[in-house]
Structure formats: structure tokens, C-alpha cells
C-alpha positions in Angstrom: -18.1 -23.0 20.7 -17.1 -19.7 18.9 -17.1 -19.5 15.0 -13.9 -19.7 13.3 -12.3 -16.2 12.3 -13.1 -15.0 8.8 -10.4 -14.8 6.5 -10.8 -10.8 6.5 -10.5 -11.1 10.7 -7.4 -13.2 10.3 -5.8 -10.4 8.1 -6.8 -7.7 10.3 -5.9 -8.8 13.1 -2.1 -9.3 11.7 -2.3 -5.7 10.9 -4.0 -4.6 13.8 -2.8 -2.5 16.6 -5.4 -0.4 19.4 -2.7 2.2 20.2 -1.6 3.0 16.8 -2.4 7.1 17.1 -1.0 7.3 20.2 2.8 5.1 19.2 2.8 7.0 16.2 2.5 10.7 18.3 5.0 9.3 20.6 7.5 8.3 17.8 7.1 11.7 16.0 8.0 13.4 19.5 10.9 11.2 19.9 12.1 12.2 16.2 11.6 16.0 17.3 8.9 16.5 15.4 6.6 19.3 16.2 3.1 17.1 16.6 0.9 20.5 16.5 2.9 21.2 12.9 3.0 18.6 11.1 4.6 18.3 7.7 3.8 16.2 5.5 7.4 14.6 5.0 7.5 14.4 9.0 5.4 10.9 8.4 7.1 9.5 5.2 9.1 7.1 7.2 5.9 5.5 8.8 2.9 6.2 6.5 4.8 5.1 3.3 4.1 1.5 3.9 5.6 -0.3 0.9 9.0 -1.3 -0.6 11.2 2.0 -1.4 8.4 4.3 0.3 7.9 7.6 -0.7 10.1 7.1 -3.7 8.3 4.3 -5.2 4.7 6.5 -4.7 6.8 9.3 -6.8 7.8 7.3 -9.3 4.4 5.8 -9.6 2.8 8.8 -9.8 4.6 10.4 -12.7 3.7 7.7 -14.8 -0.1 8.8 -14.5 -1.4 12.3 -15.5 -3.5 14.0 -12.4 -4.9 16.7 -12.1 -7.2 18.8 -9.5 -10.3 17.4 -11.1 -9.6 13.5 -10.5 -11.2 11.8 -7.7 -9.2 8.7 -6.9 -9.9 6.0 -5.4 -6.6 4.7 -2.8 -7.6 0.4 -2.3 -5.6 -0.7 0.3 -4.9 2.6 1.9 -2.9 1.8 5.3 -2.4 5.0 7.2 -3.1 7.1 4.0 0.9 7.9 2.8 0.1 7.9 -0.6 -3.6 9.2 -0.3 -2.1 12.7 1.3 0.7 12.6 -1.1 -1.6 12.6 -4.2 -4.1 15.3 -2.7 -1.3 17.8 -1.8 0.7 17.5 -4.7 -2.3 17.4 -6.9 -5.0 18.8 -5.4 -7.0 15.9 -6.4 -10.1 14.6 -4.2 -8.8 10.8 -2.5 -10.6 8.4 -0.5 -8.8 5.9 1.1 -9.9 2.3 1.5 -8.5 -0.3 4.0 -9.6 -3.7 5.7 -8.3 -2.5 9.2 -10.2 0.0 10.9 -7.2 1.6 13.4 -5.6 2.6 9.9 -8.8 4.3 8.7 -8.9 6.3 12.0 -5.4 7.1 12.1 -5.1 7.8 8.3 -7.9 10.4 9.2 -6.3 12.2 11.9 -2.9 12.3 10.3 -4.8 14.0 7.4 -6.7 16.0 9.1 -3.7 17.5 11.3 -2.2 18.6 8.2 -5.0 20.3 7.1 -6.0 18.0 4.2 -9.5 16.9 5.8 -11.1 18.7 2.4 -9.3 16.4 0.1 -9.0 13.2 1.7 -11.6 10.7 3.4 -11.4 7.3 4.3 -13.6 4.2 4.5 -13.0 0.7 5.9 -14.4 -2.0 3.5 -12.8 -5.1 1.6 -11.6 -4.9 -2.3 -13.7 -7.7 -2.8 -16.8 -5.7 -2.3 -16.0 -2.0 -2.8 -18.7 -0.4 -1.3 -19.2 2.8 -4.3 -21.4 3.0 -7.1 -19.8 2.0 -11.1 -18.1 4.2 -12.9 -17.2 6.4 -9.7 -13.6 7.5 -9.7 -11.2 8.5 -12.5 -8.0 6.9 -11.0 -7.7 3.6 -8.9 -4.5 3.4 -7.0 -2.3 0.5 -4.9 0.3 -0.3 -3.6 1.3 -3.4 -1.9 -2.2 -4.5 -1.3 -3.1 -7.7 -3.6 -1.1 -9.9 -1.7 -3.6 -10.7 1.2 -6.2 -11.4 -1.6 -7.1 -15.0 -2.6 -9.8 -14.0 -4.9 -7.5 -11.8 -7.4 -10.3 -12.1 -10.5 -12.9 -10.2 -8.2 -10.6 -7.9 -6.8 -9.4 -6.8 -10.6 -13.2 -6.8 -11.5 -14.2 -5.0 -8.5 -11.3 -1.9 -9.5 -12.5 -2.1 -13.1 -16.4 -1.4 -12.0 -15.7 1.6 -9.9 -13.5 2.8 -12.6 -14.7 5.2 -15.2 -14.4 4.4 -18.9 -10.8 5.4 -20.1 -10.4 5.5 -16.4 -6.5 4.7 -15.0 -5.4 2.1 -13.0 -1.8 2.8 -11.0 -0.8 -0.4 -9.5 2.7 -1.0 -7.4 2.5 -4.5 -5.9 4.6 -8.0 -4.6 4.4 -11.2 -7.1 5.4 -14.2 -6.9 9.0 -15.1 -8.3 10.1 -18.1 -10.1 11.6 -19.2 -6.7 9.9 -20.5 -3.7 8.7 -20.6 -0.9 8.7 -17.6 0.7 10.7 -16.9 3.9 7.8 -16.0 6.5 7.1 -13.8 8.4 7.1 -11.0 5.7 5.4 -7.6 6.3 1.7 -8.9 5.0 1.6 -12.4 6.9 3.3 -14.3 9.3 3.0 -17.7 7.6 1.1 -18.7 4.2 -2.2 -18.8 5.1 -3.2 -15.1 4.2 -0.3 -14.8 2.1 -1.5 -15.1 -1.9 1.0 -14.0 -4.7 -0.1 -14.1 -8.7 2.5 -14.8 -11.2 3.3 -11.8 -13.3 2.1 -13.5 -16.4 -1.1 -14.6 -14.1 -1.2 -10.5 -13.3 -1.4 -10.2 -17.1 -4.1 -12.3 -17.8 -6.1 -11.0 -14.6 -6.2 -7.5 -15.7 -6.9 -8.2 -19.2 -9.6 -10.2 -18.3 -10.9 -7.3 -16.2 -11.6 -4.8 -19.3 -7.9 -3.2 -18.0 -5.6 -2.4 -20.9 -2.0 -2.1 -20.0 -0.5 0.7 -20.7 2.9 0.7 -18.9 4.8 -2.4 -17.2 8.0 -2.1 -15.1 9.8 -4.7 -13.1 11.6 -2.2 -10.4 13.0 -5.5 -8.5 16.3 -4.3 -9.0 15.9 -1.0 -7.6 14.1 -2.8 -4.9 17.3 -4.8 -4.4 19.6 -1.7 -4.0 17.0 0.2 -1.7 17.3 -2.5 1.0 21.0 -2.6 0.6 21.3 1.2 1.0 18.9 0.3 4.1 20.9 -2.0 5.3 24.3 -0.1 5.7 22.6 3.0 7.0 21.4 0.9 10.2 24.9 0.3 10.5 26.1 3.4 11.3 25.6 5.2 14.3 22.3 6.2 15.2 21.3 4.0 12.1 17.8 2.7 14.3 15.2 5.8 13.6 12.5 6.1 16.7 9.8 6.7 13.6 9.4 4.0 11.1 7.4 0.8 10.2 8.3 -1.0 13.2 5.6 1.2 14.7 3.3 -0.1 12.9 4.2 -4.0 13.0 5.5 -4.2 16.3 9.1 -6.2 17.1 8.7 -8.5 14.4 9.4 -6.0 11.9 13.0 -7.2 11.8 12.6 -10.2 10.5 10.2 -9.5 8.8 11.9 -6.8 6.5 15.1 -8.7 6.5 13.2 -11.8 5.2 11.6 -9.5 2.6 15.0 -8.5 1.5 16.5 -12.3 1.3 12.9 -12.9 -1.0 13.4 -10.6 -3.2 17.4 -11.3 -3.7 16.4 -15.0 -4.6 13.7 -13.9 -6.8 10.9 -15.2 -4.8 9.2 -12.2 -5.0 9.5 -9.6 -8.0 8.3 -5.7 -7.4 6.1 -4.9 -10.6 4.5 -1.2 -11.4 1.9 -1.4 -13.8 -0.5 1.3 -15.1 -3.7 0.1 -16.8 -6.8 1.8 -18.6 -10.0 1.1 -18.4 -11.5 -0.1 -21.7 -14.6 1.6 -22.7 -17.5 -1.3 -23.1 
């Protein structure tokens, strides 16, 4: 009898696609991008794996005073969109951590193609057991990663552990709204077995308990709703379905996942929160 698959294994199975690197290269070629001379903006439709894409990354980064001396950990880095942006824009050093092996391999390959190998690197690992020493990073960054993690007290205690005193935690996440249940499938889960959303009040409590003092808190749900509405309008226009997009990551279920995500947001089943917090000195 085969042993049961662990929760981590189920999450990895949800995101894994063995031919992901080849699929991205093919989609870039179809989109008339020069794969031998890629630019950061060429990858934006596929490597910003969160609501509002690169716009949300720019917005969160503007709330954190970054410079070239900073060491950043991107928890749940995906295929590296945010890490590459932060490294290229601010000259800082970014380590991406993701549970999915293939995401880490593709992230490194794309970063190498863009000449960013000296400023970004990627590690496969769990956010509940971050493979770095205490006080290792000036900034911990995460976008749309906590939804698959049930043990949130452990998640935020690990984030606080690897942050240096007075270091900054920058987060953009999907939280539970006042209406339930969710419509599935969504991009992070095909059913409720690997979906764990905290409420905004609970997240406040978790961060403060972990020694992370909240400096800013923004509900961006309404902006997210407008983004979905504009995207739906574009899709209805001639040529509205691009060859390069998040469907390359998620496969044929992406359309229904995206529709459910928008519906959940419109019906207040989820909310979008940007938060910046600071690690309190001991």
C-alpha cells in the first residue's frame, strides 16, 4: 500500500508542470519575443502570479525603502517575477523560496537569461521551515503565498525569525472575506483541501503575536475588482487572448479559476490586503 501524499506534496502537485520552461519559451516565441535577448517586461504576463500582476508589485515595492545593500527573501517566489524586478530596479540581492521544484528551476533559468544571476538565486523549501539562519534578511517579501499554508502562526514566526531586528515584512495576500464559502477551483486550489485563508482580523493578531508591528495596511479589493473588469473587456476584443499569460502556468483550468477568483472578490468572499510590518527589536 502506498503511503498517503503529504499536504506539501498535494500543493506541489497542484502547481507542478514538468515542461513549464519549454512551455514558457514557446509562448514567448509565439508572442514574437526574442528569447535570446529577453527583457524584464517580456515576462510580465506570466511571471507576476498574483492579482493585478506587475502593478501590484510596483505598488508594494513603493511602500518599502529599498536600496542596493538590502538582502531580500521572497517567500513563495513562483517563477521569480517579483525577485527579478526588485533586483533590477533597486540593485538588491534577492533569494526566492518556493515549495515547487520546477518553479525554482524555471525562475533561475529566466533570471540567468536576463543577466541577473549575480543578484538573484532560488531555493526549494517550505515557508514553515525556512532554510536560513536567524536574522538573515533585511526584508521578507511575499505575494499570494499564504493561502496554501494552514499553520499560519508558524509561517509568520518563521518570517520574523529570519528577519533582522527592525527588518521589514512586505505582504500582498488574499484573505477571507465576510461571505463564504469560496467558489472552486481557484488558482491556488482546486478544492478546499489546500486552501487556508485567514480573516483580516486574524492576520492582524498573527503578525503582532510574531513580533511584526504593522506600519501600513491597505485593502485593495476594489482596485482588484476594476482590474478583473478591465481584463474581461480586453478578452472580448479581437486578439484578446494572448499566447503568454498565467494560463501557461495553470493549464486549461485557468479560465474557470480566473472567473471564480473574480466572482469570489466581487461577492466579498475574499479580500485583498497589502501590508508592511516591522520586526520589533527583542
